[in-house]
LOTI-19752 format. One record per residue: residue number from 0; y, x, z of N, C-alpha, C in turn. Coordinates in Angstrom, 3 decimals, m for minus. Atoms other than C-alpha are relative to their C-alpha. Layout:
BEGIN
(r NUM; (Y; X; Z); (Y; X; Z); (Y; X; Z));
...
# end
This chain:
BEGIN
(r 0; (m0.735; 0.012; 0.610); (m26.110; m75.754; 67.426); (m0.041; 0.122; m1.348));
(r 1; (m0.319; m0.265; 1.293); (m27.912; m74.799; 63.988); (m0.605; m1.666; 0.048));
(r 2; (0.644; 0.475; 0.624); (m30.563; m77.527; 64.560); (0.842; m1.695; m0.715));
(r 3; (m0.378; 1.107; m0.091); (m27.970; m80.178; 64.358); (1.310; 0.393; m1.220));
(r 4; (m0.656; 0.069; 2.111); (m26.107; m78.379; 61.166); (m0.636; m0.938; m0.862));
(r 5; (1.363; m0.007; 0.564); (m29.202; m78.481; 59.636); (m0.245; m1.335; m0.421));
(r 6; (0.858; 1.509; m0.488); (m30.029; m82.420; 60.587); (1.888; m0.745; m2.221));
(r 7; (m1.074; 1.262; 0.860); (m26.211; m83.402; 58.554); (0.203; 0.567; m1.077));
(r 8; (0.284; m0.194; 2.008); (m26.628; m81.313; 55.713); (m0.955; m0.965; m0.394));
(r 9; (1.270; 0.469; 0.367); (m29.737; m82.807; 55.949); (0.738; m1.600; m1.140));
(r 10; (m0.587; 1.329; m0.412); (m28.105; m86.352; 55.984); (0.443; m0.540; m1.060));
(r 11; (m0.973; m0.364; 0.525); (m25.486; m85.208; 53.520); (m1.047; m0.389; m1.926));
(r 12; (1.020; 0.034; 0.685); (m28.486; m84.104; 51.135); (m0.674; m1.806; m0.812));
(r 13; (0.053; 1.159; m0.211); (m30.094; m87.390; 51.698); (0.382; m1.150; m1.583));
(r 14; (m1.057; 0.091; 1.530); (m26.819; m88.915; 49.638); (m0.593; 0.181; m0.611));
(r 15; (0.402; m0.520; 1.509); (m27.365; m87.012; 47.150); (m0.737; m0.482; m0.296));
(r 16; (0.570; 0.069; 0.491); (m30.384; m87.368; 46.616); (m0.591; m1.920; m1.203));
(r 17; (m0.068; 0.624; 0.198); (m30.065; m91.193; 46.562); (m0.149; m0.360; m1.433));
(r 18; (m0.395; m0.624; 1.110); (m27.878; m90.546; 43.361); (m0.913; 0.781; m0.918));
(r 19; (1.157; m1.134; 0.363); (m29.884; m87.450; 42.164); (m0.699; 0.370; m0.090));
(r 20; (0.965; m0.943; m0.754); (m33.012; m86.484; 43.239); (m0.151; 1.195; m0.652));
(r 21; (0.218; m1.337; m0.146); (m32.958; m83.572; 40.931); (0.855; 0.702; m0.313));
(r 22; (m1.520; m0.848; m0.429); (m29.552; m82.475; 42.836); (m0.490; 1.399; m0.077));
(r 23; (1.118; m1.225; 0.020); (m32.169; m78.505; 43.280); (1.407; 0.561; 1.500));
(r 24; (m1.435; 0.238; m1.136); (m29.307; m78.347; 46.452); (m0.965; 0.129; 0.998));
(r 25; (1.080; m0.059; m1.050); (m31.764; m77.016; 49.523); (0.962; m0.049; 1.499));
(r 26; (m0.830; m0.229; m1.206); (m30.331; m77.051; 52.799); (m0.052; 1.271; 0.705));
(r 27; (m0.382; m0.874; m0.701); (m30.819; m73.282; 53.787); (1.344; m0.023; m1.456));
(r 28; (m1.031; m0.300; 1.065); (m28.801; m72.833; 50.629); (2.301; 0.064; 0.660));
(r 29; (m1.012; m0.167; m0.063); (m25.697; m74.497; 52.168); (0.143; 0.565; 1.628));
(r 30; (0.105; m0.203; m1.534); (m26.558; m73.624; 55.840); (0.727; 1.537; m0.176));
(r 31; (0.554; m1.300; m0.197); (m26.752; m70.312; 54.815); (1.830; 0.692; m0.697));
(r 32; (m1.172; 0.516; 1.074); (m23.012; m70.806; 52.569); (0.013; 0.636; m1.194));
(r 33; (m0.062; 0.090; 2.073); (m23.660; m70.870; 48.568); (1.582; m0.215; m0.412));
(r 34; (m0.937; 0.457; 0.584); (m20.411; m71.138; 47.384); (m0.149; m1.029; m0.952));
(r 35; (0.785; 0.718; 1.262); (m21.443; m72.661; 44.424); (m1.094; m1.181; 0.632));
(r 36; (0.692; 1.087; 0.199); (m23.776; m75.073; 45.547); (0.181; m0.780; 1.558));
(r 37; (m1.040; 0.446; m1.509); (m21.290; m75.581; 48.928); (1.059; m1.146; m1.079));
(r 38; (m1.171; 0.505; 1.153); (m18.528; m77.034; 46.332); (m1.079; m1.014; m1.297));
(r 39; (0.714; 0.977; 0.185); (m21.337; m78.704; 44.531); (m0.996; m1.318; 0.129));
(r 40; (1.037; 0.921; m0.729); (m22.876; m80.961; 46.760); (2.143; m0.760; 1.131));
(r 41; (m0.645; 0.951; m0.531); (m19.034; m81.671; 48.201); (0.159; m1.546; m1.541));
(r 42; (m0.411; 0.949; 1.817); (m18.128; m82.716; 44.243); (m0.584; m1.053; 0.532));
(r 43; (1.318; 1.246; m0.137); (m21.297; m84.790; 44.457); (0.911; m0.527; 0.346));
(r 44; (m0.552; 0.820; m1.577); (m19.952; m86.708; 48.040); (1.007; m0.488; m0.625));
(r 45; (m0.987; 0.258; 0.238); (m16.890; m87.187; 47.138); (m0.044; m0.813; m1.462));
(r 46; (m0.425; 0.691; 0.982); (m17.237; m88.721; 43.401); (m0.998; m1.351; m0.311));
(r 47; (0.957; 1.631; m0.303); (m20.271; m91.319; 44.784); (0.649; m0.232; 0.719));
(r 48; (m1.370; 0.745; m1.764); (m17.958; m91.904; 48.089); (1.254; m1.086; m0.695));
(r 49; (m0.677; 0.747; 0.891); (m15.890; m93.287; 45.585); (0.845; m0.938; m0.790));
(r 50; (0.596; 1.735; 1.315); (m17.455; m95.929; 43.693); (m0.323; m0.756; 1.098));
(r 51; (1.196; 0.683; m0.857); (m18.670; m96.846; 47.044); (0.869; m1.377; 1.011));
(r 52; (m1.077; 0.973; m1.035); (m17.159; m100.543; 48.856); (0.161; 0.735; 0.827));
(r 53; (m0.146; m1.252; m1.081); (m15.530; m98.716; 51.823); (m1.280; m1.269; 0.902));
(r 54; (1.165; 0.527; m1.126); (m18.224; m101.652; 53.638); (m1.237; 0.360; 0.295));
(r 55; (1.163; m0.649; m0.318); (m21.377; m99.839; 53.000); (m0.105; 0.834; 1.009));
(r 56; (0.149; m0.775; m1.375); (m22.669; m99.316; 55.819); (m1.284; 1.539; 0.047));
(r 57; (0.624; m1.364; 0.034); (m23.775; m94.937; 56.849); (m0.687; m0.516; 1.664));
(r 58; (m0.497; m0.450; m0.880); (m24.914; m95.193; 60.447); (1.145; m0.703; 1.137));
(r 59; (m1.272; 0.329; m1.008); (m22.365; m97.859; 62.026); (1.099; 0.130; m1.284));
(r 60; (m0.786; m0.381; 0.179); (m19.989; m96.526; 59.838); (0.397; 0.175; m1.750));
(r 61; (m0.243; 0.120; 1.022); (m19.038; m97.001; 56.239); (0.067; 1.951; m0.302));
(r 62; (m0.417; m1.097; 0.784); (m18.799; m94.063; 53.927); (1.197; 0.811; m0.072));
(r 63; (m1.033; m0.770; 0.273); (m15.946; m93.753; 52.938); (1.088; 0.904; 1.381));
(r 64; (m0.359; m0.461; m1.563); (m15.051; m93.057; 56.881); (m0.959; 1.295; m0.219));
(r 65; (0.300; m1.094; m0.550); (m17.501; m90.590; 57.314); (0.309; 1.286; m1.197));
(r 66; (m1.289; m1.099; 0.718); (m15.936; m88.427; 53.984); (1.346; 0.712; 0.855));
(r 67; (m1.177; m0.299; m0.425); (m12.543; m88.960; 55.525); (m0.188; 0.738; 1.282));
(r 68; (0.154; m1.126; m1.823); (m13.930; m86.819; 59.022); (m0.162; 0.608; m0.266));
(r 69; (m0.334; m0.942; 0.044); (m15.561; m84.910; 57.622); (0.553; 1.089; m1.512));
(r 70; (m1.027; m0.853; 0.229); (m12.846; m83.550; 55.181); (1.005; 0.646; 0.718));
(r 71; (m0.908; m0.319; m0.929); (m10.577; m83.812; 57.609); (m0.409; 0.928; 0.779));
(r 72; (0.264; m1.285; m1.090); (m12.705; m81.483; 59.985); (0.044; 1.040; m0.347));
(r 73; (m0.003; m1.031; 0.965); (m12.933; m78.882; 57.145); (1.319; 0.580; 0.026));
(r 74; (m1.747; m0.266; 0.206); (m8.928; m79.871; 56.702); (0.490; 0.574; 1.645));
(r 75; (m0.249; m0.334; m1.124); (m8.552; m78.976; 60.362); (0.835; 1.385; m0.521));
(r 76; (m0.850; m1.226; m0.056); (m5.166; m76.839; 60.904); (1.128; 0.707; m0.830));
(r 77; (m0.715; m0.789; 1.205); (m4.358; m76.108; 57.150); (1.829; m1.544; 0.003));
(r 78; (m0.787; 0.177; 0.178); (m0.579; m77.443; 56.663); (0.250; m0.829; m1.019));
(r 79; (0.332; 1.193; 1.108); (0.020; m81.350; 54.866); (m1.270; 0.137; 0.345));
(r 80; (1.853; 0.749; m0.074); (m3.506; m82.510; 55.394); (0.303; m1.002; 1.032));
(r 81; (0.459; 1.112; m1.916); (m2.386; m83.782; 59.503); (m0.466; m1.359; m0.998));
(r 82; (m0.488; 1.749; 0.848); (m2.449; m87.577; 57.155); (m1.622; m0.294; m0.379));
(r 83; (1.170; 0.972; 0.438); (m6.526; m87.033; 55.678); (m0.540; m1.192; 0.600));
(r 84; (1.292; 1.082; m0.584); (m8.366; m89.391; 57.983); (1.328; m1.227; m0.263));
(r 85; (m0.904; 0.890; m0.128); (m5.158; m92.232; 57.389); (0.376; 0.272; m1.280));
(r 86; (m0.530; 0.466; 1.597); (m4.334; m91.919; 53.845); (m0.594; 1.133; m1.149));
(r 87; (0.994; m0.723; 1.107); (m7.483; m90.048; 51.781); (0.803; 0.613; m0.791));
(r 88; (m0.831; 0.123; 2.088); (m6.060; m90.956; 48.009); (1.257; 0.477; 0.321));
(r 89; (m1.416; m1.025; m0.095); (m2.806; m89.675; 48.999); (0.222; 1.423; 0.186));
(r 90; (0.501; m0.502; 0.293); (m4.055; m87.344; 50.061); (m0.763; 1.311; m0.257));
(r 91; (0.468; m0.961; 1.415); (m5.994; m85.726; 47.515); (0.566; 0.284; m1.522));
(r 92; (m1.092; m0.640; 0.774); (m3.075; m85.793; 45.404); (1.036; 0.417; m0.428));
(r 93; (m1.035; m1.453; 0.207); (m1.106; m83.535; 46.595); (m0.164; 1.431; m0.606));
(r 94; (0.070; m1.352; 0.563); (m2.911; m81.424; 45.665); (m0.740; 1.179; 0.380));
(r 95; (0.462; m1.319; m1.831); (m3.914; m79.432; 49.193); (m1.313; m0.111; 0.227));
(r 96; (1.049; 0.166; m0.147); (m7.692; m80.579; 49.782); (m0.838; 0.961; m0.738));
(r 97; (1.231; m0.489; 0.622); (m9.773; m78.881; 47.143); (0.278; 1.416; 0.193));
(r 98; (m0.597; m0.992; m0.715); (m7.481; m75.572; 48.374); (m0.579; 0.659; 1.281));
(r 99; (0.653; m0.341; m1.009); (m8.201; m75.768; 51.639); (m1.404; m0.071; 0.206));
(r 100; (1.159; 0.154; 0.047); (m11.407; m76.721; 50.804); (m1.018; 1.353; m0.509));
(r 101; (0.368; m0.878; 0.326); (m11.538; m73.260; 49.207); (0.328; 1.196; 1.040));
(r 102; (m0.545; m0.453; m0.748); (m9.719; m71.752; 51.684); (m1.566; 0.614; 0.950));
(r 103; (1.163; 0.239; m1.402); (m12.029; m72.730; 54.449); (m2.119; 0.758; 0.157));
(r 104; (1.403; m1.088; 0.140); (m15.004; m71.047; 52.886); (m0.120; 1.106; m0.760));
(r 105; (0.806; m0.958; 0.631); (m14.082; m68.145; 51.363); (1.652; 0.820; 0.016));
(r 106; (m1.656; m0.810; 0.327); (m10.251; m66.969; 52.826); (0.068; 1.364; m0.947));
(r 107; (m0.270; m1.449; 0.725); (m8.953; m64.980; 50.798); (0.560; 0.010; m1.817));
(r 108; (0.376; m0.093; 0.882); (m9.646; m66.287; 47.376); (1.654; m1.120; m0.557));
(r 109; (m1.185; 0.706; m0.655); (m6.174; m68.709; 48.322); (0.997; m0.060; 0.696));
(r 110; (m0.814; m0.337; m0.957); (m2.928; m68.165; 48.911); (0.272; m1.441; 0.973));
(r 111; (m0.303; 2.211; 0.568); (m2.815; m71.829; 49.977); (1.556; m0.598; 0.981));
(r 112; (m1.331; 0.135; 0.170); (1.250; m71.189; 51.899); (0.660; 0.059; m0.445));
(r 113; (m0.602; 0.600; 1.681); (2.074; m71.070; 48.341); (m0.158; m0.151; m0.224));
(r 114; (0.872; 1.569; 0.950); (m0.057; m73.304; 47.362); (1.398; m1.352; m0.175));
(r 115; (m0.549; 1.216; m1.037); (1.811; m75.944; 49.982); (1.412; 0.447; m0.245));
(r 116; (m1.698; m0.394; 0.570); (5.429; m74.285; 49.336); (0.807; 0.348; m1.433));
(r 117; (m0.112; m0.423; 1.068); (5.673; m72.943; 46.056); (0.037; m1.024; m1.682));
(r 118; (0.359; 0.582; 0.885); (3.714; m75.328; 43.930); (0.477; m1.660; m0.630));
(r 119; (0.378; 1.776; 0.382); (3.316; m79.105; 42.207); (m1.121; m0.094; 0.755));
(r 120; (0.982; 1.011; 0.507); (0.657; m81.235; 42.579); (m1.286; 0.640; m0.945));
(r 121; (m0.015; m0.221; 1.072); (m0.125; m80.217; 39.753); (m0.900; 1.223; m0.718));
(r 122; (0.746; m1.251; 0.341); (m0.353; m76.547; 39.330); (m0.820; 0.817; 1.163));
(r 123; (1.090; m0.764; m0.788); (m2.215; m76.274; 42.680); (m1.809; m0.307; m0.448));
(r 124; (0.741; 0.430; 1.111); (m4.982; m78.071; 40.947); (m0.294; 0.803; m1.214));
(r 125; (0.681; m1.109; 0.555); (m5.240; m75.788; 38.283); (m0.215; 1.557; 1.290));
(r 126; (0.982; m0.841; m0.242); (m4.824; m72.879; 40.237); (m1.706; 0.534; 0.882));
(r 127; (1.832; 0.757; m0.111); (m7.993; m74.614; 42.157); (m0.302; 0.009; m0.660));
(r 128; (1.055; 0.536; 0.933); (m9.738; m75.041; 39.884); (m0.073; 1.615; m0.825));
(r 129; (0.375; m0.950; 1.246); (m9.049; m71.785; 37.479); (m1.049; 0.604; 1.601));
(r 130; (0.354; m1.035; m1.499); (m10.592; m69.943; 41.279); (m1.058; m0.432; m0.168));
(r 131; (1.971; 1.002; m0.108); (m13.888; m72.895; 41.542); (m0.122; 0.967; m1.419));
(r 132; (m0.410; m1.195; 1.329); (m14.318; m71.023; 37.745); (m0.501; 1.010; 0.100));
(r 133; (0.500; m0.905; 0.639); (m13.863; m68.031; 38.172); (m0.702; 0.985; 1.307));
(r 134; (0.910; m0.420; m1.198); (m15.745; m67.234; 41.583); (m0.671; m0.659; 0.706));
(r 135; (1.091; 0.519; m0.477); (m17.710; m69.856; 42.065); (m1.100; m0.743; m1.204));
(r 136; (1.183; 1.087; 0.769); (m19.596; m69.901; 38.743); (0.066; m0.858; m0.747));
(r 137; (m0.079; 0.979; 0.618); (m18.476; m72.849; 37.720); (0.855; m0.325; m1.022));
(r 138; (0.134; 0.432; 0.853); (m17.548; m74.335; 34.349); (0.255; m1.777; 0.134));
(r 139; (m0.297; 1.294; 0.036); (m15.645; m77.474; 33.269); (m1.412; m0.639; m1.708));
(r 140; (0.634; m0.111; 2.257); (m17.951; m76.569; 29.188); (m1.716; m0.256; 0.367));
# end
């Protein structure tokens, strides 16, 4: 199982290296669960794939499909994200994907149910980015 996980991480890092060869993210850092580097990898991939044409090809499937499948796996079981595979952009706009990814990586940093039931998309993004800045040592400056 470990070899498959490391191979999947290597594929993601290879895709990132096409855009940013000096990214400095290692397979071990992601496999061992470095929150900061995992988040950096997720953002790089999302930004990269959001600009690709859906007909670009990776192993027979488009980059967009790969990204949808990956986010779908990580957000599996989270209320409000059932349609991530069929409505990727619409699901991201709800402000629920980032908190789900944060919660999947480090449960307890975000009260996902509170966000889902009591917050607007704008509030969800604000809370999520605050958590990322505080707990993952990332900054917008």
